C-alpha positions as CSV (number, residue, x, y, z in Angstrom):
1,M,138.6,129.8,196.0
2,V,136.3,130.9,198.9
3,D,137.7,130.8,202.4
4,V,136.2,128.1,204.6
5,G,135.0,130.5,207.1
6,Y,133.4,132.9,204.6
7,T,130.3,134.7,206.0
8,P,128.1,136.6,203.4
9,E,126.4,139.9,203.9
10,F,123.3,140.1,201.7
11,N,121.5,143.2,200.6
12,W,118.8,144.5,198.3
13,R,119.8,147.4,196.2
14,T,118.4,149.6,193.4
15,H,120.7,150.8,190.8
16,G,120.4,154.5,189.4
17,G,121.3,155.8,186.0
18,T,117.8,155.0,184.5
19,V,114.3,155.5,185.7
20,N,113.8,152.1,184.5
21,Y,115.6,151.1,187.5
22,E,117.4,147.8,188.1
23,Q,117.0,145.9,191.5
24,W,119.8,143.5,192.5
25,I,120.7,141.1,195.4
26,Y,124.3,141.8,196.6
27,D,126.6,139.9,198.8
28,R,128.8,142.5,200.3
29,E,129.8,144.6,197.2
30,E,129.1,141.9,194.7
31,P,125.9,141.8,192.7
32,I,124.8,138.1,192.6
33,A,121.1,138.2,191.1
34,R,118.9,140.7,189.4
35,F,115.2,140.9,189.7
36,D,113.6,141.7,186.3
37,S,110.0,142.6,185.1
38,A,111.0,144.3,181.9
39,L,109.1,143.8,178.6
40,V,110.5,140.9,176.7
41,E,110.4,141.1,172.9
42,Q,110.9,138.3,170.2
43,P,112.3,135.8,169.8
44,E,112.9,135.3,173.7
45,Q,109.2,136.0,174.2
46,S,108.3,133.0,172.3
47,L,111.0,130.7,173.6
48,R,110.8,131.4,177.3
49,Y,107.4,132.7,177.9
50,F,105.1,131.3,175.0
51,N,103.8,134.8,174.2
52,L,101.8,134.7,177.4
53,A,103.8,137.0,179.8
54,P,104.8,140.4,178.2
55,R,106.6,141.5,181.5
56,P,107.6,138.3,183.2
57,L,108.8,138.2,186.9
58,V,112.2,136.7,186.7
59,L,115.3,136.6,188.8
60,R,118.2,136.7,186.4
61,R,122.0,136.1,186.3
62,L,122.2,134.0,189.4
63,K,125.7,133.5,190.8
64,L,126.1,130.3,192.9
65,T,129.5,131.1,194.6
66,P,131.1,134.2,196.0
67,G,133.3,135.7,193.2
68,G,132.0,133.2,190.6
69,A,130.5,133.9,187.2
70,P,126.6,133.8,186.8
71,L,125.6,130.2,186.0
72,V,121.7,130.2,185.9
73,E,120.5,132.8,183.4
74,G,117.0,133.0,184.9
75,T,114.3,131.5,186.8
76,Q,110.6,132.6,186.7
77,L,108.8,133.8,189.8
78,Y,105.2,133.1,188.8
79,W,102.9,130.2,188.0
80,V,101.4,129.1,184.7
81,L,98.0,127.6,185.1
82,R,95.8,125.9,182.3
83,R,92.3,125.2,183.2
84,S,90.0,122.7,181.7
85,A,88.5,123.3,178.3
86,T,85.2,125.1,178.2
87,I,82.8,126.1,175.4
88,S,85.1,129.1,174.9
89,G,88.2,127.1,174.6
90,T,91.1,126.5,176.9
91,R,92.5,129.6,178.8
92,T,96.0,130.1,180.2
93,I,96.4,131.9,183.5
94,T,99.7,133.4,184.7
95,T,100.4,135.0,188.0
96,D,102.7,137.5,186.4
97,R,101.2,140.8,187.8
98,L,103.6,142.0,190.5
99,A,101.8,143.4,193.6
100,D,104.6,143.8,196.1
101,I,108.1,142.7,197.2
102,K,109.1,142.6,200.9
103,V,112.6,142.2,202.1
104,E,113.9,141.0,205.5
105,G,117.4,140.4,206.8
106,A,119.3,143.0,204.8
107,G,122.8,143.4,205.9
108,S,122.9,139.8,207.3
109,D,123.9,136.4,206.2
110,L,120.1,135.3,205.8
111,L,118.1,137.3,203.3
112,V,114.3,136.7,203.0
113,M,112.3,138.0,200.0
114,K,108.7,137.6,199.3
115,F,107.3,138.3,195.9
116,F,103.5,138.7,195.7
117,S,101.8,138.6,192.4
118,R,98.5,137.5,190.7
119,D,96.8,137.0,187.4
120,L,95.1,139.7,185.4
121,G,91.6,138.6,186.2
122,G,92.1,137.5,189.9
123,M,91.9,133.8,189.4
124,A,94.9,133.1,191.4
125,A,97.4,134.6,193.8
126,S,101.1,133.7,194.4
127,T,103.5,134.3,197.1
128,R,107.1,133.2,196.3
129,K,109.4,133.3,199.4
130,L,113.1,133.3,198.7
131,T,115.4,132.5,201.5
132,L,119.0,133.1,200.5
133,T,122.0,131.6,202.5
134,Y,125.5,130.4,202.0
135,D,126.5,126.7,202.7
136,P,130.3,126.7,203.6
137,R,130.2,122.8,203.1
138,L,129.2,123.1,199.6
139,R,130.8,126.5,199.1
140,S,127.6,127.5,197.4
141,Y,124.8,130.0,197.8
142,I,121.4,128.3,198.6
143,Y,118.6,130.0,196.8
144,D,115.6,128.4,198.7
145,F,112.3,129.0,196.9
146,R,108.8,128.3,198.6
147,C,106.2,128.8,196.1
148,V,102.5,129.2,197.4
149,L,99.6,129.4,195.1
150,K,95.9,130.2,196.1
151,V,93.2,129.5,193.4
152,S,90.1,131.5,193.9
153,S,87.9,129.3,191.9
154,P,89.1,125.6,192.1
155,E,85.9,124.4,190.3
156,D,87.2,125.9,187.0
157,F,89.9,123.2,187.0
158,Y,87.5,120.3,187.7
159,G,86.7,117.9,184.9
160,S,89.9,116.0,184.6
161,E,91.6,113.5,186.9
162,E,94.8,115.6,187.2
163,V,95.8,119.2,186.6
164,S,99.5,120.4,185.9
165,F,100.7,123.9,186.9
166,E,104.1,125.1,185.9
167,Y,105.8,126.9,188.9
168,S,109.1,127.8,187.1
169,D,111.1,127.2,184.0
170,P,114.8,128.1,184.7
171,W,117.6,128.2,182.1
172,F,121.3,128.4,182.1
173,V,124.0,130.9,181.0
174,D,125.7,130.2,177.5
175,L,123.4,127.2,176.8
176,P,122.6,126.0,174.3
177,A,125.8,126.4,172.3
178,P,125.8,128.2,169.0
179,A,124.1,126.3,166.1
180,I,126.6,127.4,163.6
181,V,130.1,129.0,163.5
182,F,130.1,132.8,163.4
183,P,132.5,135.6,164.5
184,G,132.2,136.5,168.2
185,A,129.9,133.6,169.2
186,W,129.8,132.4,172.9
187,E,131.2,129.2,174.0
188,G,128.6,126.7,175.1
189,R,128.6,125.1,178.5
190,Y,127.6,121.6,179.6
191,Q,126.7,118.6,177.5
192,R,124.5,116.7,179.9
193,F,121.8,117.0,182.4
194,I,121.8,114.4,185.1
195,Y,119.2,113.7,187.8
196,E,118.3,111.2,190.6
197,A,115.3,109.1,189.6
198,P,112.7,107.8,192.1
199,N,114.6,104.5,192.5
200,G,117.8,106.3,193.3
201,E,119.4,105.6,189.9
202,I,121.3,108.5,188.3
203,L,120.1,109.1,184.7
204,Q,121.4,111.4,182.1
205,I,120.0,113.6,179.3
206,P,122.4,114.3,176.4
207,L,122.1,117.9,175.2
208,N,120.9,118.1,171.6
209,H,118.1,119.6,169.8
210,F,116.2,116.4,169.1
211,T,112.6,116.2,170.5
212,S,113.2,112.9,172.3
213,S,111.7,111.0,175.1
214,H,114.9,111.6,177.2
215,K,113.7,115.1,177.7
216,Y,110.1,114.4,179.0
217,G,108.3,112.8,181.8
218,I,111.2,113.3,184.2
219,R,110.6,112.3,187.8
220,L,112.9,112.6,190.8
221,K,113.3,111.0,194.1
222,R,112.4,112.9,197.3
223,D,115.1,115.8,197.8
224,G,116.6,114.7,194.4
225,Y,119.1,116.7,192.4
226,F,118.8,117.8,188.7
227,A,122.0,119.2,187.5
228,A,124.0,120.6,184.4
229,V,127.4,118.9,184.0
230,Y,130.2,119.1,183.7
231,E,132.2,122.3,183.8
232,P,135.1,123.3,186.2
233,T,133.6,126.7,186.5
234,G,130.5,125.2,188.3
235,N,127.6,122.9,187.9
236,P,124.2,124.5,188.5
237,T,121.8,122.2,190.2
238,F,118.0,122.0,191.2
239,Q,116.9,120.2,194.3
240,F,113.3,119.3,194.7
241,L,112.4,119.1,198.4
242,G,109.9,116.6,200.1
243,E,106.6,116.2,198.4
244,T,107.4,118.6,195.7
245,A,109.8,116.1,194.2
246,L,107.1,113.4,194.2
247,K,104.4,115.5,192.5
248,T,106.8,117.2,190.0
249,V,107.4,116.1,186.5
250,L,110.2,117.9,184.5
251,S,110.5,118.4,180.8
252,V,113.5,119.9,179.0
253,C,112.8,122.2,176.0
254,P,114.6,121.0,172.9
255,W,115.0,124.6,171.6
256,G,116.5,126.4,174.7
257,Y,117.3,123.6,177.2
258,D,115.2,125.4,179.8
259,V,113.7,123.0,182.4
260,H,109.9,123.2,183.0
261,F,108.8,122.4,186.4
262,G,105.4,120.9,186.3
263,L,103.3,120.3,189.5
264,H,100.7,117.5,189.1
265,L,97.7,117.6,191.4
266,K,94.2,116.2,191.9
267,P,91.6,118.9,191.3
268,E,90.3,118.6,194.8
269,E,93.8,119.7,196.2
270,L,93.1,123.2,194.8
271,S,90.6,123.9,197.4
272,K,93.6,125.0,199.9
273,P,96.8,126.7,199.1
274,V,99.2,124.8,196.9
275,E,102.9,124.7,197.8
276,T,106.2,123.7,196.2
277,R,109.7,123.9,197.4
278,F,112.9,123.8,195.4
279,R,116.4,125.1,195.7
280,I,119.1,126.4,193.3
281,L,122.7,125.6,194.4
282,Q,126.1,124.5,192.9
283,L,127.1,120.8,193.4
284,P,130.8,120.3,194.4
285,S,132.9,119.4,191.4
286,E,133.8,115.9,192.6
287,T,130.0,115.2,193.3
288,A,129.2,116.4,189.7
289,K,131.9,114.3,188.2
290,R,131.0,111.2,190.1
291,M,127.3,111.6,189.1
292,E,128.1,112.1,185.5
293,Q,130.3,109.0,185.5
294,D,127.5,106.9,187.1
295,A,124.7,108.4,185.0
296,R,122.8,105.8,182.8
297,L,121.3,106.8,179.5
298,P,117.7,105.6,179.3
299,A,116.5,103.6,176.4
300,L,114.4,105.4,173.8
301,K,110.9,104.4,172.7
302,P,110.6,102.0,169.8
303,E,109.0,104.6,167.5
304,E,112.0,106.8,168.0
305,L,114.5,104.1,166.7
306,P,114.3,104.7,162.9
307,F,115.8,108.2,163.3
308,L,118.5,107.8,165.9
309,K,120.8,109.7,163.4
310,V,119.9,112.4,161.0
311,P,121.9,115.0,159.1
312,A,123.0,118.1,160.9
313,Y,121.8,121.4,159.6
314,E,124.4,123.5,157.9
315,R,124.0,126.4,155.5
316,Q,126.3,124.7,152.9
317,S,125.5,121.0,153.2
318,S,125.8,117.8,151.5
319,F,124.0,116.1,154.3
320,N,127.2,114.2,155.3
321,K,127.5,115.2,158.9
322,H,125.0,113.8,161.5
323,C,123.4,114.4,164.8
324,D,122.9,111.4,167.2
325,V,119.9,111.6,169.6
326,N,121.9,109.6,172.1
327,K,124.9,111.9,172.1
328,P,125.4,115.5,173.3
329,Y,126.7,118.2,170.8
330,E,130.4,118.8,170.4
331,G,131.6,122.3,170.0
332,I,128.6,123.7,168.0
333,D,125.2,122.5,168.7
334,P,123.4,122.1,165.2
335,W,119.8,121.5,164.5
336,P,118.8,118.1,163.1
337,W,116.8,117.7,160.0
338,T,113.5,116.2,161.0
339,P,110.9,114.1,159.1
340,L,107.7,116.1,159.1
341,S,104.4,115.2,157.3
342,G,104.1,112.1,155.5
343,R,106.1,108.8,155.4
344,G,109.0,107.4,153.3
345,H,111.9,109.6,154.8
346,C,115.4,108.2,154.8
347,W,118.8,109.6,155.3
348,D,120.5,108.0,152.2
349,E,124.1,107.0,152.7
350,T,124.6,105.3,149.4
351,E,123.5,107.9,146.9
352,G,124.2,111.7,146.4
353,R,125.3,114.4,144.0
354,S,128.7,115.5,145.5
355,D,129.2,112.5,147.7
356,S,127.4,109.4,148.9
357,F,124.8,111.2,151.1
358,S,121.5,112.9,150.6
359,L,118.1,113.1,152.0
360,R,115.4,110.9,150.4
361,I,111.7,110.6,150.3
362,S,110.3,107.4,148.8
363,K,106.6,106.5,149.0
364,E,103.6,105.0,147.3
365,D,100.8,107.4,148.2
366,D,99.8,110.8,146.8
367,G,100.0,113.0,149.9
368,L,102.8,115.4,151.0
369,A,105.9,114.2,152.7
370,Q,108.5,116.6,154.0
371,W,111.9,116.9,155.7
372,G,112.2,120.1,157.6
373,M,114.5,122.4,159.6
374,Q,112.6,124.9,161.6
375,H,115.2,127.1,163.3
376,E,117.3,128.9,160.7
377,G,117.8,132.4,161.8
378,A,118.6,134.7,164.7
379,G,116.3,132.9,167.1
380,G,117.9,129.4,166.5
381,W,121.1,130.4,168.3
382,M,122.7,131.8,165.1
383,E,124.2,135.2,164.4
384,P,121.9,138.4,165.0
385,W,119.8,139.6,161.9
386,T,121.5,143.0,161.9
387,P,120.7,144.2,159.3
388,R,117.9,142.0,158.0
389,R,118.8,140.7,154.6
390,A,117.1,138.9,151.7
391,V,117.7,135.1,151.8
392,H,118.6,132.9,148.7
393,I,118.1,129.2,149.0
394,T,119.2,126.6,146.5
395,C,119.2,122.7,146.5
396,F,119.8,120.0,144.0
397,V,116.8,117.6,143.5
398,K,116.6,114.2,141.7
399,T,113.4,112.3,141.0
400,R,112.5,108.8,139.9
401,D,109.1,107.8,138.7
402,L,107.6,110.6,140.6
403,E,103.8,111.1,139.9
404,G,101.6,113.8,141.2
405,A,102.3,117.4,142.0
406,G,106.0,116.9,142.2
407,S,109.1,117.8,144.4
408,S,110.4,121.1,145.5
409,I,112.1,123.2,148.2
410,A,110.2,125.6,150.3
411,A,110.6,128.1,153.1
412,R,108.6,130.5,155.3
413,Y,109.2,133.0,158.1
414,N,107.7,132.0,161.4
415,I,107.0,133.2,165.0
416,P,107.1,130.2,167.3
417,N,104.0,129.4,169.4
418,E,101.9,131.5,167.2
419,P,99.6,130.6,164.1
420,D,101.5,130.9,160.9
421,V,100.8,134.1,159.3
422,Y,103.7,134.3,156.6
423,P,103.2,132.4,153.3
424,I,105.2,129.4,152.2
425,V,107.6,130.4,149.3
426,S,108.3,127.5,147.0
427,S,110.6,126.7,144.1
428,P,109.3,125.3,140.9
429,K,108.3,121.6,141.1
430,I,109.9,118.9,139.1
431,K,108.5,115.2,138.6
432,G,108.9,112.2,136.4
433,T,112.4,110.9,136.2
434,K,115.0,113.8,136.3
435,D,118.8,113.8,137.0
436,W,120.1,116.3,139.5
437,T,118.3,119.7,139.0
438,R,119.1,122.9,140.9
439,L,115.9,124.4,142.4
440,S,116.1,127.8,144.1
441,L,113.8,130.3,145.9
442,S,114.3,133.7,147.5
443,L,112.9,135.4,150.6
444,D,112.6,139.2,151.1
445,P,114.2,140.5,154.3
446,A,112.3,139.2,157.3
447,P,109.3,140.9,158.8
448,Q,110.0,142.8,162.0
449,D,108.7,140.2,164.5
450,A,110.1,137.2,162.8
451,Y,113.4,135.6,163.8
452,F,113.0,132.2,162.1
453,I,113.0,130.5,158.7
454,H,111.3,127.2,158.3
455,L,113.0,125.1,155.5
456,F,111.2,122.2,153.7
457,L,112.3,119.6,151.3
458,R,109.1,118.4,149.9
459,Q,107.5,115.6,147.7
460,E,103.9,115.7,146.9
461,G,103.0,112.4,145.2
462,R,104.2,108.9,144.6
463,G,107.9,108.0,143.7
464,T,111.2,108.8,144.9
465,T,113.1,112.1,145.5
466,W,116.7,112.8,146.6
467,F,117.8,116.2,147.9
468,D,121.6,117.2,148.1
469,D,123.9,120.1,148.2
470,L,121.7,122.6,150.1
471,E,122.8,126.3,150.3
472,V,121.4,129.0,152.4
473,E,122.8,132.5,151.6
474,Y,122.0,135.8,153.2
475,V,122.3,138.3,150.4
476,R,124.6,141.3,150.8
């Protein structure tokens, strides 16, 4: 517990031991945040930076209380701009080229840092001012960010009624939880996000890997809070100040639970500097508990209702365990099986091979329908691929009156947010009316840049297929 009269003494320090030096913010002799502009490789590059910023400017490992553990894993210090489509396509601009850092107030209880950056071509310049203080009432550090953007050619963004620029995408320590059980895994933190809506109501977002409307189009009241809850070790919170709250729309990534801060503007507003202001802090435990208890779960959209519950992905699965879009994970945080292309998907709770559960596709058209799971592997919050091994996949398949190309299982390696460059490997297909038949395929060890396997349960043609007793094995 921090003394009520605690006074910090902030400093900016450079660590030795490597010529690729580390730069840290300190409170007295305690490191509380690290500035990072190192090269980021896969799969983190795809997840966090969409393969757009090889050396992103990021403040990492933020502690929110003196003597506490880091709670915010990182927050970006640059803007992501997308301008209007032209004859050459849509171009993304990021102000991730560091020009300078200026520090004021070292050795005091108020540290001011300014990070100056621009994009590669000179389209935009960013000044991000961090004012770091300590609030004895909250017993929390206050990271106050003022983000100023100057666009050199505003007319390049004309042509639409509104533009959206991302000004940060922070994420949390030990979140998500592991997607499967494996030795030495971390323990996940937090099960919900809560936020103060424009009407003052407190709403919640259950943390799970569903791509649901809970996670998109999030708006806040002026000076509203958005927090991760609840853990006794601390509840990291973002506060959006003044007009920033009114112009910001948040979205939560279903892969990594990072929170995208999108600023929505009229194109004519770009003729003068654009400014946002937000804070990172820790809510007092009693406040976080009260807000979590008061938080209401918003209703889903009608088109989401048929798949509120679907099987959870397991490497050995009879599809008898489920994920619920309206509930957070418990313990491990598994990926849900997802209806992909086509129609006729159903989680069958009445028919299976080893029990009464299976995944089913039943349809009357000739096209392709698939169940899919797109995050098997080291990038899906599973154990590291060290060493890389061949993968053997089997599943039992049953068909009834199946016409057309037939049903199969399939898989491919993948790099997210990039065009597919690795082929789909498929098992043999079966059709007609067949009892439970074991289908299998094998993948060679993963290519160097790939950290994901996409799995597919496929029916091409009209009729009915059941899939059960899946096994995914890394060959030793």
